[in-house]
N, C-alpha and C positions, 0 to 999 in steps of 0.2 A: 644697576637701573632698573633690572627686573624687579629686585626687591622694592624699591620705591613704587614701583607699578603695582605690584602684589598688596602694597599697604594702601594704594589710592583706591584699587578694587575693595577691599575690606571695608574702607571708609565710606566708598558709595553704597554698598551693600547694607551698612549700619543705617545710613541716612534713608535708603528705600524702605528698611524696615520701620524706622520712625515716622516716614510718610504714611505706610500702610495703617499703622497704628492711628493715626489720626485720621486716614480715610475711615476706619471704621467707627471711631468713636465720637467725630464729629466736632462739636456740637450743632453747628448748623449745616445747611446742605451747601453753602459757599466754601467752608473750610474742607469739606470732603471733597469737592470739585477741585479745588486747589491742590489738595493732598494727592488726589490722582494724578493732576497734572505733574506735580513734582515727582512721583513716583515714575511717569512716562519718561520725563525728561532725564533723571538717572538711568532708566533703561538704556537711552540713546548713548548716554555718556559711557555706560558699561560695556554695549555693543563696539563702540569706538575702540575702548583700550583693549578689548578682547583682539579686536581686529588687528591693533599695533602689535598686541604680543605673539600672535600666531602667525601675523605675517600674510593672512589672507585679505586681499584688498576686496574682495568680494562682498564682504561682510558691511562694507560702509554703505553700499547701496541700500542694504536692509535697513540699517539706522536711518538713513534720510527718509527711506518711504515709511518707516514708523514713527518718525518726528512729523511727517506731513498729515499722516491719518491722526495722530495725537491731537493736533492742531484741529482739524476739522471735528473730530469728536468733541472737543472742549468746547468749540463755539455752537455746536448743535444742542449739546446738554446744556449750555447757559442760556440758549434761546428757549430752549423748552422749560426751563426752570421759570424764566422771565414771562413768557407769554402762555404757558400750560398747552401749548399747540404748536405743532412743527408747521402749520400751513403759513403760506406767505401773508405778510401784514396787508390789511387793506387801506386803500387811500383813502383820507380822511375826507376827501372831496367827493368820493364816489356816494351818491344816495341810491343807487340802484339796489332793488332787494335782493337777498340772496336766494339762489336759485337751488 
C-alpha cells in the first residue's frame, strides 16, 4: 500500500513540474493562471497524501486553508487581469462624478 502511495506522490510531483513549466512558458496570461491553479491544487493533494502517510491529522487543516487561499487568490488575479484594477466595479446607472 505504501508503495502505491509513494508512486502517486511521484506522479503528483511530476505533474507539478509540468504545471510549473507551463506557468513559466505561457504563452498567454490565462495559461499561466491555470498552470498556477493546477500547481496549487496538486500541492493540496500532496499535503493530503503526506497527511495520510504520516498519520498526522493536523496537516489536513493546512491543506484546506491552502485550498481556500488558492481559490481567493485565483479569483483576485483573474479580476485584476480582466479589469486592470482591483477597485469595486461601478454601477452603470451611477452618473455621479468621481471624487
